[in-house]
N, C-alpha and C positions, 0 to 999 in steps of 0.2 A: 761251590767255588766263590773266591772275594771277589770284591769287583778290582783289586789289585792283580789278582790273577788273571780276571777278565783282561785288564790292561796286558801282563804278559802274552795274552792268546795273542790279541791282535797285534803286539807285536810284533810275534813270530810271523803272522797273516801277513805285514808290512815289509817284513825281511823279503817276501817273493814278490808283492803285487805293488810296492810303495806307495802305501795307500798311507793316510794322514790319522793318528789314533789322537782324538780328542776325549775330553770328559763327557761330552754327547754320544761319542761311538760308542765307551765304553759303559756307561747306562744302559743305552740302546740294547747291546750287547748283552749285557749282564742279565738283561730281564730276561731274555730268551734262552742263554747259556748258562745262567748262574747255575742252576740248581744241579749241572753236568760235572765230571769229575775232571780236574783238568789236566793230567796225565792222560784221559782218554780225549781232550777235545785237541789237545796238542798231537796227538796221534793222528787224529783226523783232520787235521789242519797239515800235516805231513802228505798224508796217504791223499789226502783233495790234489797237493799242487804235484803229487808223485803221477798224477795221471789226465789232468785237467788244466786247459789254460781259462778257466771260468773263473770270475772275481768271486772269492770267497765269501758268502753269505752266510748266517747263524743256522738256516736251515742245511745246509751241505754238513757242517756241522755235527747238529742234530740227528740227522740221517747216517752219518758216517758211525758215530757211536751207539747208537741205535744199533746196527749192525753188529759194532764191535760186541755187546754186550748178548744180543742174540747167537753168533757163532759163539761165544764163552758159553754158554747155557747149551746150546746143542754138543758141543764137545764133553761137557762133563757128564757125571752121573753123580748125585746128591744122596751122600751117605742115607744108612734109614735112620729115621729119629730113635733115639732109645726105647726100647722095648714098653716100659711101663709110661708110654703114650698112647700104647697100641691104645688101651678103652677109654681113652677121650679125643674122637673126633678131630673138635675143633683145635686141642693142644697140637697134635699131631701135625695137620694142614699149618699151624702157624708154623711152625718148627723145619716143612720143607719150604715154604713161600723162604723163610728167613736163609735156608741152605741156600736155595736160589738164587735171592736177591743178594748174598758173597760172592756167588760162584761170578754173577754178571759185573757185580764190580770189582771182580777178578783179585778177591780173597782169599779162596778160599780152594783155588782150584787142586793143590795137592791133594788136600784131607776130603776133597769132594770125589774122589777116584783113589780112595783106600791108600796114600803113597803119607811117607811119614815125611811130612815138612823140613826136618831135621836131617833127614839122609841126604 
């Protein structure tokens, strides 16, 4: 996430709790959540304010994003890596790890469960 996207995230939170958003806020939040996906963070903000009246903190966002990623992984089954990797355990593990990361990022759920994404 860029610093500008972090400002957008804080602006979304401000719509709920009327917080003020300045440069220092954006820098501080970016240091904690800047490695996360903006869409996941926005979903976390909406989820937070859907069931909580607590003041939103970066830890709340990280916790909810982590739960979303875990849920995606739990619901998906990675495709078997290519057969040519069977004799190379390191590459085989790396391919599985790559697929799981894509699933957690919500980039390949359809492909991971064997569906044609174009269908």
